[in-house]
PyMOL Python script that loads the backbone (N, CA, C, O; Angstrom):
from pymol import cmd

cmd.read_pdbstr("""\
ATOM      1  N   UNK A   1       0.196   7.257 130.940  1.00  0.00           N
ATOM      2  CA  UNK A   1       0.930   6.201 131.598  1.00  0.00           C
ATOM      3  C   UNK A   1       0.607   4.886 130.764  1.00  0.00           C
ATOM      4  O   UNK A   1      -0.557   4.523 130.591  1.00  0.00           O
ATOM      5  N   UNK A   2       1.548   4.288 130.326  1.00  0.00           N
ATOM      6  CA  UNK A   2       1.481   3.060 129.582  1.00  0.00           C
ATOM      7  C   UNK A   2       1.640   1.796 130.424  1.00  0.00           C
ATOM      8  O   UNK A   2       2.716   1.518 130.953  1.00  0.00           O
ATOM      9  N   UNK A   3       0.605   1.075 130.533  1.00  0.00           N
ATOM     10  CA  UNK A   3       0.531  -0.155 131.588  1.00  0.00           C
ATOM     11  C   UNK A   3       1.799  -1.051 131.532  1.00  0.00           C
ATOM     12  O   UNK A   3       2.267  -1.658 132.495  1.00  0.00           O
ATOM     13  N   UNK A   4       2.381  -1.046 130.023  1.00  0.00           N
ATOM     14  CA  UNK A   4       3.407  -2.116 129.804  1.00  0.00           C
ATOM     15  C   UNK A   4       4.740  -1.346 130.398  1.00  0.00           C
ATOM     16  O   UNK A   4       5.661  -2.041 130.825  1.00  0.00           O
ATOM     17  N   UNK A   5       4.822  -0.148 130.418  1.00  0.00           N
ATOM     18  CA  UNK A   5       5.999   0.559 130.885  1.00  0.00           C
ATOM     19  C   UNK A   5       5.993   0.469 132.541  1.00  0.00           C
ATOM     20  O   UNK A   5       7.033   0.253 133.164  1.00  0.00           O
ATOM     21  N   UNK A   6       4.747   0.652 133.168  1.00  0.00           N
ATOM     22  CA  UNK A   6       4.524   0.510 134.609  1.00  0.00           C
ATOM     23  C   UNK A   6       4.894  -0.978 134.918  1.00  0.00           C
ATOM     24  O   UNK A   6       5.779  -1.169 135.753  1.00  0.00           O
ATOM     25  N   UNK A   7       4.340  -1.964 134.364  1.00  0.00           N
ATOM     26  CA  UNK A   7       4.740  -3.272 134.702  1.00  0.00           C
ATOM     27  C   UNK A   7       6.090  -3.685 134.515  1.00  0.00           C
ATOM     28  O   UNK A   7       6.544  -4.505 135.313  1.00  0.00           O
ATOM     29  N   UNK A   8       6.868  -3.217 133.517  1.00  0.00           N
ATOM     30  CA  UNK A   8       8.208  -3.408 133.261  1.00  0.00           C
ATOM     31  C   UNK A   8       9.077  -2.530 134.584  1.00  0.00           C
ATOM     32  O   UNK A   8      10.086  -2.948 135.152  1.00  0.00           O
ATOM     33  N   UNK A   9       8.565  -1.590 134.782  1.00  0.00           N
ATOM     34  CA  UNK A   9       9.280  -0.672 136.020  1.00  0.00           C
ATOM     35  C   UNK A   9       9.202  -1.464 137.333  1.00  0.00           C
ATOM     36  O   UNK A   9      10.187  -1.602 138.058  1.00  0.00           O
ATOM     37  N   UNK A  10       7.992  -1.978 137.613  1.00  0.00           N
ATOM     38  CA  UNK A  10       7.783  -2.924 138.786  1.00  0.00           C
ATOM     39  C   UNK A  10       8.547  -4.028 138.711  1.00  0.00           C
ATOM     40  O   UNK A  10       9.187  -4.395 139.696  1.00  0.00           O
ATOM     41  N   UNK A  11       8.581  -4.711 137.517  1.00  0.00           N
ATOM     42  CA  UNK A  11       9.583  -5.902 137.373  1.00  0.00           C
ATOM     43  C   UNK A  11      10.888  -5.591 137.638  1.00  0.00           C
ATOM     44  O   UNK A  11      11.581  -6.369 138.293  1.00  0.00           O
ATOM     45  N   UNK A  12      11.373  -4.420 137.163  1.00  0.00           N
ATOM     46  CA  UNK A  12      12.736  -4.085 137.380  1.00  0.00           C
ATOM     47  C   UNK A  12      13.156  -3.829 138.764  1.00  0.00           C
ATOM     48  O   UNK A  12      14.214  -4.271 139.212  1.00  0.00           O
ATOM     49  N   UNK A  13      12.225  -3.025 139.529  1.00  0.00           N
ATOM     50  CA  UNK A  13      12.322  -2.896 140.805  1.00  0.00           C
ATOM     51  C   UNK A  13      12.339  -4.249 141.746  1.00  0.00           C
ATOM     52  O   UNK A  13      13.182  -4.317 142.640  1.00  0.00           O
ATOM     53  N   UNK A  14      11.612  -5.085 141.587  1.00  0.00           N
ATOM     54  CA  UNK A  14      11.468  -6.408 142.082  1.00  0.00           C
ATOM     55  C   UNK A  14      12.819  -7.116 141.841  1.00  0.00           C
ATOM     56  O   UNK A  14      13.317  -7.768 142.758  1.00  0.00           O
ATOM     57  N   UNK A  15      13.490  -7.003 140.530  1.00  0.00           N
ATOM     58  CA  UNK A  15      14.657  -7.741 140.252  1.00  0.00           C
ATOM     59  C   UNK A  15      15.865  -6.901 141.040  1.00  0.00           C
ATOM     60  O   UNK A  15      16.874  -7.479 141.445  1.00  0.00           O
ATOM     61  N   UNK A  16      15.642  -5.454 141.213  1.00  0.00           N
ATOM     62  CA  UNK A  16      16.950  -5.064 142.115  1.00  0.00           C
ATOM     63  C   UNK A  16      16.637  -5.404 143.499  1.00  0.00           C
ATOM     64  O   UNK A  16      17.606  -5.726 144.186  1.00  0.00           O
ATOM     65  N   UNK A  17      15.353  -5.401 144.118  1.00  0.00           N
ATOM     66  CA  UNK A  17      15.227  -5.805 145.395  1.00  0.00           C
ATOM     67  C   UNK A  17      15.794  -7.106 145.672  1.00  0.00           C
ATOM     68  O   UNK A  17      16.445  -7.271 146.704  1.00  0.00           O
ATOM     69  N   UNK A  18      15.606  -8.056 144.836  1.00  0.00           N
ATOM     70  CA  UNK A  18      16.088  -9.449 144.725  1.00  0.00           C
ATOM     71  C   UNK A  18      17.578  -9.605 144.827  1.00  0.00           C
ATOM     72  O   UNK A  18      18.092 -10.489 145.512  1.00  0.00           O
ATOM     73  N   UNK A  19      18.335  -8.629 144.055  1.00  0.00           N
ATOM     74  CA  UNK A  19      19.465  -8.648 143.935  1.00  0.00           C
ATOM     75  C   UNK A  19      20.220  -8.143 145.156  1.00  0.00           C
ATOM     76  O   UNK A  19      21.329  -8.618 145.402  1.00  0.00           O
ATOM     77  N   UNK A  20      19.658  -7.166 145.968  1.00  0.00           N
ATOM     78  CA  UNK A  20      20.038  -6.747 147.162  1.00  0.00           C
ATOM     79  C   UNK A  20      20.010  -7.720 148.199  1.00  0.00           C
ATOM     80  O   UNK A  20      20.923  -7.862 149.012  1.00  0.00           O
ATOM     81  N   UNK A  21      18.871  -8.450 148.171  1.00  0.00           N
ATOM     82  CA  UNK A  21      18.461  -9.457 149.246  1.00  0.00           C
ATOM     83  C   UNK A  21      19.577 -10.393 149.089  1.00  0.00           C
ATOM     84  O   UNK A  21      20.224 -10.661 150.102  1.00  0.00           O
ATOM     85  N   UNK A  22      19.955 -11.023 147.778  1.00  0.00           N
ATOM     86  CA  UNK A  22      20.933 -11.977 147.520  1.00  0.00           C
ATOM     87  C   UNK A  22      22.335 -11.601 148.002  1.00  0.00           C
ATOM     88  O   UNK A  22      23.110 -12.399 148.529  1.00  0.00           O
ATOM     89  N   UNK A  23      22.618 -10.145 147.742  1.00  0.00           N
ATOM     90  CA  UNK A  23      23.731  -9.857 148.246  1.00  0.00           C
ATOM     91  C   UNK A  23      23.892  -9.832 149.978  1.00  0.00           C
ATOM     92  O   UNK A  23      24.855 -10.308 150.579  1.00  0.00           O
ATOM     93  N   UNK A  24      22.897  -9.268 150.513  1.00  0.00           N
ATOM     94  CA  UNK A  24      22.718  -9.356 151.823  1.00  0.00           C
ATOM     95  C   UNK A  24      23.056 -10.779 152.467  1.00  0.00           C
ATOM     96  O   UNK A  24      23.832 -10.988 153.400  1.00  0.00           O
ATOM     97  N   UNK A  25      22.266 -11.744 151.729  1.00  0.00           N
ATOM     98  CA  UNK A  25      22.355 -13.102 152.308  1.00  0.00           C
ATOM     99  C   UNK A  25      24.042 -13.651 152.012  1.00  0.00           C
ATOM    100  O   UNK A  25      24.674 -14.201 152.914  1.00  0.00           O
ATOM    101  N   UNK A  26      24.576 -13.436 150.774  1.00  0.00           N
ATOM    102  CA  UNK A  26      25.921 -13.703 150.676  1.00  0.00           C
ATOM    103  C   UNK A  26      26.998 -13.147 151.823  1.00  0.00           C
ATOM    104  O   UNK A  26      27.897 -13.855 152.276  1.00  0.00           O
ATOM    105  N   UNK A  27      26.779 -11.868 152.187  1.00  0.00           N
ATOM    106  CA  UNK A  27      27.598 -11.269 153.103  1.00  0.00           C
ATOM    107  C   UNK A  27      27.365 -12.000 154.463  1.00  0.00           C
ATOM    108  O   UNK A  27      28.294 -12.216 155.242  1.00  0.00           O
ATOM    109  N   UNK A  28      26.182 -12.337 154.686  1.00  0.00           N
ATOM    110  CA  UNK A  28      25.829 -13.067 156.115  1.00  0.00           C
ATOM    111  C   UNK A  28      26.484 -14.417 155.960  1.00  0.00           C
ATOM    112  O   UNK A  28      27.211 -14.837 156.860  1.00  0.00           O
ATOM    113  N   UNK A  29      26.275 -15.079 154.927  1.00  0.00           N
ATOM    114  CA  UNK A  29      26.916 -16.530 154.817  1.00  0.00           C
ATOM    115  C   UNK A  29      28.380 -16.419 154.979  1.00  0.00           C
ATOM    116  O   UNK A  29      28.997 -17.243 155.654  1.00  0.00           O
ATOM    117  N   UNK A  30      29.034 -15.300 154.306  1.00  0.00           N
ATOM    118  CA  UNK A  30      30.549 -15.206 154.560  1.00  0.00           C
ATOM    119  C   UNK A  30      30.859 -15.099 156.076  1.00  0.00           C
ATOM    120  O   UNK A  30      31.774 -15.740 156.591  1.00  0.00           O
ATOM    121  N   UNK A  31      30.031 -14.235 156.781  1.00  0.00           N
ATOM    122  CA  UNK A  31      30.460 -14.090 158.100  1.00  0.00           C
ATOM    123  C   UNK A  31      30.337 -15.238 158.941  1.00  0.00           C
ATOM    124  O   UNK A  31      30.999 -15.286 159.978  1.00  0.00           O
ATOM    125  N   UNK A  32      29.530 -16.218 158.603  1.00  0.00           N
ATOM    126  CA  UNK A  32      29.202 -17.484 159.278  1.00  0.00           C
ATOM    127  C   UNK A  32      30.297 -18.540 159.345  1.00  0.00           C
ATOM    128  O   UNK A  32      30.162 -19.563 160.017  1.00  0.00           O
ATOM    129  N   UNK A  33      31.240 -18.299 158.725  1.00  0.00           N
ATOM    130  CA  UNK A  33      32.350 -19.287 158.440  1.00  0.00           C
ATOM    131  C   UNK A  33      33.023 -19.449 159.680  1.00  0.00           C
ATOM    132  O   UNK A  33      33.096 -18.512 160.475  1.00  0.00           O
ATOM    133  N   UNK A  34      33.557 -20.645 159.926  1.00  0.00           N
ATOM    134  CA  UNK A  34      34.033 -21.043 161.135  1.00  0.00           C
ATOM    135  C   UNK A  34      35.449 -20.328 161.596  1.00  0.00           C
ATOM    136  O   UNK A  34      35.649 -20.025 162.772  1.00  0.00           O
ATOM    137  N   UNK A  35      36.428 -20.085 160.525  1.00  0.00           N
ATOM    138  CA  UNK A  35      37.625 -19.558 160.931  1.00  0.00           C
ATOM    139  C   UNK A  35      37.909 -18.355 159.969  1.00  0.00           C
ATOM    140  O   UNK A  35      37.313 -18.259 158.896  1.00  0.00           O
ATOM    141  N   UNK A  36      38.764 -17.513 160.354  1.00  0.00           N
ATOM    142  CA  UNK A  36      39.165 -16.348 159.406  1.00  0.00           C
ATOM    143  C   UNK A  36      39.748 -16.795 158.046  1.00  0.00           C
ATOM    144  O   UNK A  36      39.400 -16.090 157.099  1.00  0.00           O
ATOM    145  N   UNK A  37      40.569 -17.833 157.767  1.00  0.00           N
ATOM    146  CA  UNK A  37      40.953 -18.143 156.633  1.00  0.00           C
ATOM    147  C   UNK A  37      39.863 -18.681 155.513  1.00  0.00           C
ATOM    148  O   UNK A  37      39.897 -18.461 154.302  1.00  0.00           O
ATOM    149  N   UNK A  38      38.829 -19.494 156.298  1.00  0.00           N
ATOM    150  CA  UNK A  38      37.606 -19.687 155.498  1.00  0.00           C
ATOM    151  C   UNK A  38      36.847 -18.503 155.192  1.00  0.00           C
ATOM    152  O   UNK A  38      36.298 -18.406 154.094  1.00  0.00           O
ATOM    153  N   UNK A  39      36.761 -17.584 156.068  1.00  0.00           N
ATOM    154  CA  UNK A  39      35.971 -16.506 155.664  1.00  0.00           C
ATOM    155  C   UNK A  39      36.616 -15.765 154.493  1.00  0.00           C
ATOM    156  O   UNK A  39      35.923 -15.307 153.584  1.00  0.00           O
ATOM    157  N   UNK A  40      38.001 -15.647 154.521  1.00  0.00           N
ATOM    158  CA  UNK A  40      38.715 -15.004 153.454  1.00  0.00           C
ATOM    159  C   UNK A  40      38.546 -15.829 152.221  1.00  0.00           C
ATOM    160  O   UNK A  40      38.390 -15.257 151.143  1.00  0.00           O
ATOM    161  N   UNK A  41      38.565 -17.128 152.299  1.00  0.00           N
ATOM    162  CA  UNK A  41      38.374 -17.923 151.108  1.00  0.00           C
ATOM    163  C   UNK A  41      36.920 -17.690 150.394  1.00  0.00           C
ATOM    164  O   UNK A  41      36.709 -17.526 149.193  1.00  0.00           O
ATOM    165  N   UNK A  42      36.023 -17.719 151.418  1.00  0.00           N
ATOM    166  CA  UNK A  42      34.703 -17.424 150.870  1.00  0.00           C
ATOM    167  C   UNK A  42      34.461 -16.245 150.016  1.00  0.00           C
ATOM    168  O   UNK A  42      33.873 -16.206 148.935  1.00  0.00           O
ATOM    169  N   UNK A  43      35.091 -15.162 150.774  1.00  0.00           N
ATOM    170  CA  UNK A  43      35.077 -13.736 150.276  1.00  0.00           C
ATOM    171  C   UNK A  43      35.800 -13.619 148.857  1.00  0.00           C
ATOM    172  O   UNK A  43      35.241 -12.940 147.996  1.00  0.00           O
ATOM    173  N   UNK A  44      36.864 -14.168 148.607  1.00  0.00           N
ATOM    174  CA  UNK A  44      37.588 -14.296 147.294  1.00  0.00           C
ATOM    175  C   UNK A  44      36.948 -15.037 146.280  1.00  0.00           C
ATOM    176  O   UNK A  44      36.855 -14.629 145.123  1.00  0.00           O
ATOM    177  N   UNK A  45      36.413 -16.338 146.763  1.00  0.00           N
ATOM    178  CA  UNK A  45      36.058 -17.445 145.655  1.00  0.00           C
ATOM    179  C   UNK A  45      34.459 -17.188 145.294  1.00  0.00           C
ATOM    180  O   UNK A  45      33.953 -17.448 144.202  1.00  0.00           O
ATOM    181  N   UNK A  46      33.834 -16.676 146.332  1.00  0.00           N
ATOM    182  CA  UNK A  46      32.368 -16.662 145.965  1.00  0.00           C
ATOM    183  C   UNK A  46      31.828 -15.380 146.035  1.00  0.00           C
ATOM    184  O   UNK A  46      31.185 -15.017 145.050  1.00  0.00           O
ATOM    185  N   UNK A  47      31.946 -14.574 147.016  1.00  0.00           N
ATOM    186  CA  UNK A  47      31.355 -13.238 147.391  1.00  0.00           C
ATOM    187  C   UNK A  47      31.589 -12.188 146.379  1.00  0.00           C
ATOM    188  O   UNK A  47      30.668 -11.606 145.805  1.00  0.00           O
ATOM    189  N   UNK A  48      32.843 -11.960 146.174  1.00  0.00           N
ATOM    190  CA  UNK A  48      33.226 -10.795 145.221  1.00  0.00           C
ATOM    191  C   UNK A  48      32.897 -11.133 143.955  1.00  0.00           C
ATOM    192  O   UNK A  48      32.450 -10.183 143.313  1.00  0.00           O
ATOM    193  N   UNK A  49      32.984 -12.479 143.197  1.00  0.00           N
ATOM    194  CA  UNK A  49      32.390 -12.446 141.962  1.00  0.00           C
ATOM    195  C   UNK A  49      30.901 -12.520 141.790  1.00  0.00           C
ATOM    196  O   UNK A  49      30.339 -12.096 140.780  1.00  0.00           O
ATOM    197  N   UNK A  50      30.319 -13.031 142.734  1.00  0.00           N
ATOM    198  CA  UNK A  50      28.674 -12.893 142.674  1.00  0.00           C
ATOM    199  C   UNK A  50      28.270 -11.491 142.916  1.00  0.00           C
ATOM    200  O   UNK A  50      27.387 -10.937 142.262  1.00  0.00           O
ATOM    201  N   UNK A  51      29.021 -10.861 143.989  1.00  0.00           N
ATOM    202  CA  UNK A  51      28.685  -9.377 144.119  1.00  0.00           C
ATOM    203  C   UNK A  51      28.810  -8.497 142.905  1.00  0.00           C
ATOM    204  O   UNK A  51      28.029  -7.580 142.651  1.00  0.00           O
ATOM    205  N   UNK A  52      29.988  -8.888 142.074  1.00  0.00           N
ATOM    206  CA  UNK A  52      29.961  -8.098 140.839  1.00  0.00           C
ATOM    207  C   UNK A  52      28.990  -8.365 139.910  1.00  0.00           C
ATOM    208  O   UNK A  52      28.498  -7.401 139.322  1.00  0.00           O
ATOM    209  N   UNK A  53      28.603  -9.495 139.649  1.00  0.00           N
ATOM    210  CA  UNK A  53      27.451  -9.939 138.788  1.00  0.00           C
ATOM    211  C   UNK A  53      26.062  -9.364 139.326  1.00  0.00           C
ATOM    212  O   UNK A  53      25.221  -8.859 138.582  1.00  0.00           O
ATOM    213  N   UNK A  54      25.927  -9.496 140.664  1.00  0.00           N
ATOM    214  CA  UNK A  54      24.546  -8.883 141.094  1.00  0.00           C
ATOM    215  C   UNK A  54      24.432  -7.249 140.966  1.00  0.00           C
ATOM    216  O   UNK A  54      23.428  -6.639 140.599  1.00  0.00           O
ATOM    217  N   UNK A  55      25.660  -6.697 141.342  1.00  0.00           N
ATOM    218  CA  UNK A  55      25.711  -5.135 141.152  1.00  0.00           C
ATOM    219  C   UNK A  55      25.573  -4.735 139.581  1.00  0.00           C
ATOM    220  O   UNK A  55      24.947  -3.737 139.226  1.00  0.00           O
ATOM    221  N   UNK A  56      26.227  -5.624 138.674  1.00  0.00           N
ATOM    222  CA  UNK A  56      25.905  -5.510 137.353  1.00  0.00           C
ATOM    223  C   UNK A  56      24.371  -5.494 136.914  1.00  0.00           C
ATOM    224  O   UNK A  56      23.846  -4.564 136.302  1.00  0.00           O
ATOM    225  N   UNK A  57      23.767  -6.602 137.296  1.00  0.00           N
ATOM    226  CA  UNK A  57      22.380  -6.621 136.991  1.00  0.00           C
ATOM    227  C   UNK A  57      21.621  -5.370 137.541  1.00  0.00           C
ATOM    228  O   UNK A  57      20.795  -4.754 136.868  1.00  0.00           O
ATOM    229  N   UNK A  58      21.943  -5.071 138.723  1.00  0.00           N
ATOM    230  CA  UNK A  58      21.157  -3.829 139.349  1.00  0.00           C
ATOM    231  C   UNK A  58      21.445  -2.528 138.351  1.00  0.00           C
ATOM    232  O   UNK A  58      20.576  -1.738 137.982  1.00  0.00           O
ATOM    233  N   UNK A  59      22.724  -2.485 138.028  1.00  0.00           N
ATOM    234  CA  UNK A  59      22.923  -1.325 137.444  1.00  0.00           C
ATOM    235  C   UNK A  59      22.411  -1.360 135.917  1.00  0.00           C
ATOM    236  O   UNK A  59      22.141  -0.321 135.315  1.00  0.00           O
ATOM    237  N   UNK A  60      22.308  -2.553 135.378  1.00  0.00           N
ATOM    238  CA  UNK A  60      21.920  -2.690 133.945  1.00  0.00           C
ATOM    239  C   UNK A  60      20.341  -2.374 133.987  1.00  0.00           C
ATOM    240  O   UNK A  60      19.844  -1.655 133.120  1.00  0.00           O
ATOM    241  N   UNK A  61      19.616  -2.901 134.961  1.00  0.00           N
ATOM    242  CA  UNK A  61      18.226  -2.829 135.195  1.00  0.00           C
ATOM    243  C   UNK A  61      17.832  -1.450 135.334  1.00  0.00           C
ATOM    244  O   UNK A  61      16.974  -0.935 134.616  1.00  0.00           O
ATOM    245  N   UNK A  62      18.427  -0.871 136.217  1.00  0.00           N
ATOM    246  CA  UNK A  62      18.069   0.755 136.421  1.00  0.00           C
ATOM    247  C   UNK A  62      18.398   1.465 135.200  1.00  0.00           C
ATOM    248  O   UNK A  62      17.568   2.304 134.849  1.00  0.00           O
ATOM    249  N   UNK A  63      19.585   1.290 134.363  1.00  0.00           N
ATOM    250  CA  UNK A  63      19.788   2.080 133.221  1.00  0.00           C
ATOM    251  C   UNK A  63      18.575   1.943 132.141  1.00  0.00           C
ATOM    252  O   UNK A  63      18.100   2.892 131.516  1.00  0.00           O
ATOM    253  N   UNK A  64      18.120   0.442 132.028  1.00  0.00           N
ATOM    254  CA  UNK A  64      16.952   0.282 131.210  1.00  0.00           C
ATOM    255  C   UNK A  64      15.659   0.809 131.707  1.00  0.00           C
ATOM    256  O   UNK A  64      14.802   1.119 130.880  1.00  0.00           O
ATOM    257  N   UNK A  65      15.459   0.926 132.820  1.00  0.00           N
ATOM    258  CA  UNK A  65      14.106   1.554 133.439  1.00  0.00           C
ATOM    259  C   UNK A  65      14.246   3.109 133.114  1.00  0.00           C
ATOM    260  O   UNK A  65      13.281   3.746 132.691  1.00  0.00           O
ATOM    261  N   UNK A  66      15.303   3.600 133.297  1.00  0.00           N
ATOM    262  CA  UNK A  66      15.558   5.102 133.082  1.00  0.00           C
ATOM    263  C   UNK A  66      15.474   5.328 131.628  1.00  0.00           C
ATOM    264  O   UNK A  66      14.903   6.357 131.269  1.00  0.00           O
ATOM    265  N   UNK A  67      15.941   4.549 130.751  1.00  0.00           N
ATOM    266  CA  UNK A  67      15.790   4.634 129.222  1.00  0.00           C
ATOM    267  C   UNK A  67      14.212   4.498 128.771  1.00  0.00           C
ATOM    268  O   UNK A  67      13.719   5.218 127.903  1.00  0.00           O
ATOM    269  N   UNK A  68      13.539   3.548 129.427  1.00  0.00           N
ATOM    270  CA  UNK A  68      12.137   3.351 129.245  1.00  0.00           C
ATOM    271  C   UNK A  68      11.360   4.795 129.692  1.00  0.00           C
ATOM    272  O   UNK A  68      10.524   5.206 128.887  1.00  0.00           O
ATOM    273  N   UNK A  69      11.531   5.398 130.631  1.00  0.00           N
ATOM    274  CA  UNK A  69      10.697   6.566 131.039  1.00  0.00           C
ATOM    275  C   UNK A  69      11.713   7.891 130.400  1.00  0.00           C
ATOM    276  O   UNK A  69      11.463   9.008 130.854  1.00  0.00           O
ATOM    277  N   UNK A  70      12.589   7.797 129.594  1.00  0.00           N
ATOM    278  CA  UNK A  70      13.134   8.888 128.969  1.00  0.00           C
ATOM    279  C   UNK A  70      12.128   9.834 128.140  1.00  0.00           C
ATOM    280  O   UNK A  70      11.388   9.206 127.383  1.00  0.00           O
ATOM    281  N   UNK A  71      12.019  10.803 128.146  1.00  0.00           N
ATOM    282  CA  UNK A  71      11.171  11.579 127.127  1.00  0.00           C
ATOM    283  C   UNK A  71      11.567  11.411 125.774  1.00  0.00           C
ATOM    284  O   UNK A  71      12.720  11.698 125.456  1.00  0.00           O
ATOM    285  N   UNK A  72      10.768  10.987 124.947  1.00  0.00           N
ATOM    286  CA  UNK A  72      10.964  10.847 123.409  1.00  0.00           C
ATOM    287  C   UNK A  72      11.573   9.489 123.195  1.00  0.00           C
ATOM    288  O   UNK A  72      12.093   9.259 122.103  1.00  0.00           O
ATOM    289  N   UNK A  73      11.560   8.579 124.120  1.00  0.00           N
ATOM    290  CA  UNK A  73      12.263   7.392 123.878  1.00  0.00           C
ATOM    291  C   UNK A  73      11.540   6.472 122.884  1.00  0.00           C
ATOM    292  O   UNK A  73      12.184   5.808 122.072  1.00  0.00           O
ATOM    293  N   UNK A  74      10.232   6.436 122.949  1.00  0.00           N
ATOM    294  CA  UNK A  74       9.224   5.742 121.878  1.00  0.00           C
ATOM    295  C   UNK A  74       9.535   4.281 121.823  1.00  0.00           C
ATOM    296  O   UNK A  74       9.165   3.668 120.821  1.00  0.00           O
ATOM    297  N   UNK A  75      10.245   3.567 122.890  1.00  0.00           N
ATOM    298  CA  UNK A  75      10.444   2.322 122.679  1.00  0.00           C
ATOM    299  C   UNK A  75       9.177   1.554 122.712  1.00  0.00           C
ATOM    300  O   UNK A  75       9.009   0.669 121.873  1.00  0.00           O
ATOM    301  N   UNK A  76       8.212   1.827 123.659  1.00  0.00           N
ATOM    302  CA  UNK A  76       6.938   1.199 123.806  1.00  0.00           C
ATOM    303  C   UNK A  76       5.861   2.168 123.288  1.00  0.00           C
ATOM    304  O   UNK A  76       4.828   2.203 123.956  1.00  0.00           O
ATOM    305  N   UNK A  77       5.935   2.952 122.216  1.00  0.00           N
ATOM    306  CA  UNK A  77       4.879   3.779 121.834  1.00  0.00           C
ATOM    307  C   UNK A  77       3.684   3.127 121.386  1.00  0.00           C
ATOM    308  O   UNK A  77       3.801   2.194 120.592  1.00  0.00           O
ATOM    309  N   UNK A  78       2.521   3.495 121.794  1.00  0.00           N
ATOM    310  CA  UNK A  78       1.399   2.947 121.315  1.00  0.00           C
ATOM    311  C   UNK A  78       0.831   3.953 120.289  1.00  0.00           C
ATOM    312  O   UNK A  78       0.821   5.165 120.504  1.00  0.00           O
ATOM    313  N   UNK A  79       0.323   3.338 119.080  1.00  0.00           N
ATOM    314  CA  UNK A  79      -0.209   4.092 118.101  1.00  0.00           C
ATOM    315  C   UNK A  79      -1.769   3.977 117.955  1.00  0.00           C
ATOM    316  O   UNK A  79      -2.357   4.625 117.089  1.00  0.00           O
TER     317      UNK A  79
END
""", "prot")
cmd.dss("prot")
cmd.show_as("cartoon", "prot")
cmd.util.cbc("prot")
cmd.orient("prot")
């Protein structure tokens, strides 16, 4: 096990956890709006675009962690 791979994996997991936490906060923030039209406005203007970015970051991070640990990747091969 390469210590660099392990540290990058842990960093990726922390990033994914942060994105999930931010998404949960966004959904809670949307529900705290005073009126239904304001909730809808927050959903369309803020929550959906931000959720798309956060979920994209999660998928990108998980893809790269999987590529990091793929057999024969050699991206961080130590000679």
